[in-house]
N, C-alpha and C positions, 0 to 999 in steps of 0.2 A: 504494500500500500504506500502510495506516494506521501511523503512528509513535506509539508509546506510551512515555512515560517513567514508570517505576514506582518507588515506594518503599513500604516497610512500616513502619508505626508500631504497635508492640505494647507494652503495659505502660506503665510510667512512666519508663523510662530516658531517653527523648527526648520532649520536650514538642512541642506543636503548632508552637511557634516554629521548631523545626528543619525541619519539613515546609514551613512558609511560606517560610523562607529558601532552602531547596533549590528550591522552586517559582520564587522570584524569580530565582535564578541561572540556572535552565533557561530562563526566559522571556527573560533578557538574552542568553544565549549559544547559543540554538538558533533559527536563523532558519527552519527547515523547519516546515511545518504538522505539528502534533502535539497530543497531549493528555497531561496530567499526571494520573496516577492514584495514589492512596494507598490501599493495603490496610490497614485498621485496624479495631479494635473500638471506637474512641472518636474521633468527628469534632469534638469540642469544640475551638473556637478555630482551626479550619482555615479558610484563605482560601476564600471561596465559589466561586472559579474552579477549585479543585482538585476533580477527579472522585474521589469516595470509593466504595470497595467494601468490603464486610465480609470479614474473614478467613474463608477456606473451612475451614481446618483448625484448629479450636479446641483440639485435643488436643496441638498442638505448643507448645513453650515456648522462650523466648529466641531465639537466632539461627536455630533450626530452623524458624521460621516462613517462612524463605526457601525452604523446600522447596515451598511453594505455587506458586512460579514454574514448577514442572515438572508441574503438573496438566495433564491432557489438555485440559480445558476450564476456563478461568479467567474466570468471569463472561462478559462480552461482549467481552473483549479479544482482538482479532485483529490480525495484521500484525506488524511489528517491535516488539520490546520491548527497551528499555534500562533495566536495573535500576540504581539508584543508592542507596547507603547514605545515611542521613540526616546523617552527619558528613563528607561530602565537601565540598570547596570547588572551585567551577568558576571559572577565571580567564580562559578563552579559549573560542572557538567549539567546540561539541561536534557540529557538523553532520557531520563526518567519521565519527563513530561510527555514524551511520545510513547513510552513503554507502558504507562498507566492504562489499564483497561477497565474503564467504568462500565456500568450496566445501562448507561444512558447515551443519547446522541450528543448531548452538550454537557461539558464539564467546565465549571468556573472555579478558579482558585483565587482567593483574596489573601494577599500577603500584607499584613499590617506592620507598622513600625513597632519595635520593641517597646514595651511599657516602661516608662521612666518612673522610677520610684524615688520618693523623697525620704531621706532618713528621718526617723522619729526623734 
């Protein structure tokens, strides 16, 4: 089954540098065969190894562009999809995110910041 790592770059909040850094982190920390796909309206400055696809929904603004991930047909993307925001930092292997086998079609993982405790 094809493994896809997806990100979305829309507008000017995040530059191509963010996409390129995320791509580099994924390449370092994902040992499984995969492809890295960026959905964007502007491919300027993106690493040539990154697969780019145009945004399907041009009517969506800001973070609502993530709704594209739920389209029944999203370009030629098939198989498993791991969506990553452009501002994440990957420090260790992410292989397990693809090897996890849930009993559902959609799995969401929320990673929160560590709780800060104040000494008594």
